[in-house]
Steps between C-alpha positions, in 0.01 A plus 500: 500500500606209718404246238702680232797532734485131584485419129834680455655265758366198314639634173834542676514126566404497868280238661195682626276408795185708521208576727217745440177546690312455172654199327351575158707821484816290523390258228712657222807444719398143576448435129852632443652257750465655846411273791191581706494505882197531724644768731764769493690308767503182291642690205762656727612157624593406143697812408836666558348840418147590610347789306167651599288768337148548634255786539509667841719504813241282676551241225878521545464451875279195454730353234806528723371470856188283453484138615559368148730784414849550370692568822386180669591278206783652297827310468791613715736730305232583243440859387154649548415777256180699536432700182164635614478875548451488874586662829869573578432416863358161401809435288713563807287256702539232236877552488528463877283187508691351206837557664378326818427193287829499309347653188579807294238744379470781248225751437504563126194684370483573130389767255419464133147364496357208310697578184832521685430167669416328170812637334735433792605863538367597842665745736589305815562694823657273761567520871674248722830320548759569228606134474139386459451764232797369303366145528168617363641728230491236219127455565440873508682534169247267337214721617646849481751732341543770766599320821631694799551404865399808697616390844396275786161345580212729401714715269346351186152582627603854593635547147172370354311745720711782352410368155127496579513847658648635178246317281209629709571863413590413140159333454325816617721720282424342164132455580473870583706601196291301253171605660614862468600443136161350417319786671704742289383322184823314426536139387666335801673244278676777312584667830677181609702513176630840606546473874585129512849569369587799715540592865145382579567150368447195719443131446142542621426784258640313200358155580199525731347822367450367143332191643269714713409720205395187308280391791737214586495470877619141527744473787869494450482609863177490703356808669449295818867404511612858441281617789663231715847624403413862574360400839824317585707800389294739711525271803877474453528876460302552819748287695775729366296811587495597133217683323427406137217729381520391136463136597215582736312670216565216257369243747189710558431508124557127455278429800227689313573294189461181705169624646369520144555125470821526298743338745559204268582721202841625394636814665458693173129518576584806708466695174133402482447642849659830390294515182180444699580813703563725199 
């Protein structure tokens, strides 16, 4: 997703400085005119806006707080934008550390998957200073169509957690519905034609379920990353003394999916787990 998002910035006429832990993955951007840097900090030194999107909160922490990281090298008055789905508490830490160095920061996780990133129509959920958000808005508008500042530092991540909590139960719902339909002797594709336009409709049912039924489990969104998101949401809920039984069940099921060796597949592979039980 990050590569596709960066490509939108290039198309928008911006000069792009890039770093990735695996350089070959950035090669399409370099071929399109981006400038390579050997560390995240070196890229940050060259930019007015520093945008990061990595895998896990530990990666975010290393990218920002590590010796060659963003916070130690970013230009004064630059805006730091982490678009990783990460911990709200970590977003607050980054905002505090950035302010101490004369920097602004935003947490701006996204939804919309690989297709949304390629087409520049992501949902962007932002948290942080209002003035920094307005400075960054023209960049967000190149990458997304639904762009909302939710509040102060960490608010974007909390909104993304709400998004993932909702998706977790939705994934279980259509997998159970289609498994039931198959067991009853129905064609699940025809079932989607009926229920995909009514009250049971969801993006996942209408887009991921047909892929799963065709045996297409290529990741728009990795199982391992979804498990990470659910873990963050549960940890955040625990700090708020909030019970989320639906999310707890979904994480348990996806943990079982991962134990089968499917953690690098798309989340729609949950249907295969259900079918194996029927």
